[in-house]
N, C-alpha and C positions, 0 to 999 in steps of 0.2 A: 824318505823317498821324495825327490823333487818332481815337479811337473813342468814340462817344456812346452811352450807355445811357439810354433815355427811356421813361417810363411815361405812358400816355394813359388817360383814362376816358371811356367812352361811358355817359352818364347817360340812361336811357330811361324815359319815363313810361308810364302805363297804356295810352295810345293808341298806343304804339310809337314816338313821336317822340323825337328825340335833341336834347340840349341842346348848342348850339354857342356859342362866343364869338368875337367879332371881335378878332383879335390887334392890339394897339396898343403901340408902343414896344418891341417884342420884336426881338431880333437876327435872328429867323427869321420870314419870311412876314408882315411887318407889313401890316395891312389885310385879311388873308384870314380867313375863318371856319374854325374848327377845334375839336377837342375840347380840354377842359382837359388839360394835361399838361406835362411838363418833365423835365429831367435828374435822374437819381437822385443823391442826395447821399450822401456817405460815411456808412456806418452805417445807411442806410435800406433797408427792403425795397422791392421794386417796388410792392406794394400801398400801402405807406405813402406813397410818392412820389405815386402817383395821387391818394390822398386829400388830401395836403398841397397839391398843385397845384390841385385842385378848390376847396379852401377859399380859397386865395390868389387865384385867378382869377375864380371865379363865386360865392363865398360860400356854397357848400353843404357841409354836414358829411356825410361818408360814413365808414363804419367799414371799415378795411382787411379785417377778417375777413368782411365781408358782400359783398366783391367777387368776381366770377367772372372768371377769366382766360380771355379769348377766344383768345389766341394771340400770336404774335410775328412780326415782319417784319424781316429783315435787309436793310440797304441799303448799296449801294456806288455812290454817285451824286456827280457833280461833285466828285471828290476828297474826299468825306466818307464815312466808314464808320460804321455803327452798328447798333443793335438797338432797335426799338420794340416794347414789350410793351403789349398792349391789354387793358383790364379793362372789365367791365360792372357798373353799379350800377342797381338798380331801386328802391332805398330810399335816402332821404337826409333830412336835416333842413335846414330853412330855405327861403328863396325866392331863386332865382337872380337875381343882379345883377352888373354888371360891376365888377371891382376891378382888381387889379394886372395891367398889360399886357393889359387887355381893355376895349374901348370900348363894346360892347353884347353882349347875350345874346338868344337866341331859340331856339324849339323848331322842329325841322324833321322831316318824314317822311323816313326813310332813302332813299326813292326820289325825293325832291323837295328835294335839297340845293341851296343857292344856287349860282349860277354862279361866284362868287368864293370858293369853298371851297379849302382846301389841295388841290393838284392830285392827290395820291395818295390822298386820303381816300375818295372813292367806291369805288374798286376794293378798298381795304383793308377797308372796312366790308362790302362785298359778300362778300369772301372769308372774313372772320373772324366777322362777325355773322350773316350769312345762310347762307354756305356751310360753316360749321363747320370751316374750314381751321385747322390748329394752327400751321403755319409757312409763311411765304411769303418771297419775295425780290424786291427791285427792284435791278437791276444795270445800270449804263451799258452801252449796246450791245445790250441785250435788249429785246424788244418787250413792255412792260408788266409786270405783276405775275405772278409764277410761284408757284403753290401747290405745295409739296413734299409735304405731308401734312396 
């Protein structure tokens, strides 16, 4: 069983809306809306990964030093284990547009996400963006997301 380390970026505009991209051609969750993000590459910091993936997927330039870490979620689901680390950006350069593995982009209020969003995203955003949880877990056999602190 492999372990995945993934960094995600919540890009939030002045109205509080979040930028989501529809995943296209990805090995994970093709066709669903999600945050820009991906696996951490060797030699990269978590914030660098979030910035790189955001540029590659939605064409926004964010500076790793300007990102705020929202927290992390460990998961052990469907024989996959990993750790997702979530960052927040409120400043960026450029206009969002779909690029690599993204078919469209749109801004959504956090409480009005589209029905075809990554299934875990609403609860993770609620815990980390609104609830200020620093660490959560999703584990097979448990009912939903568990905030640990």
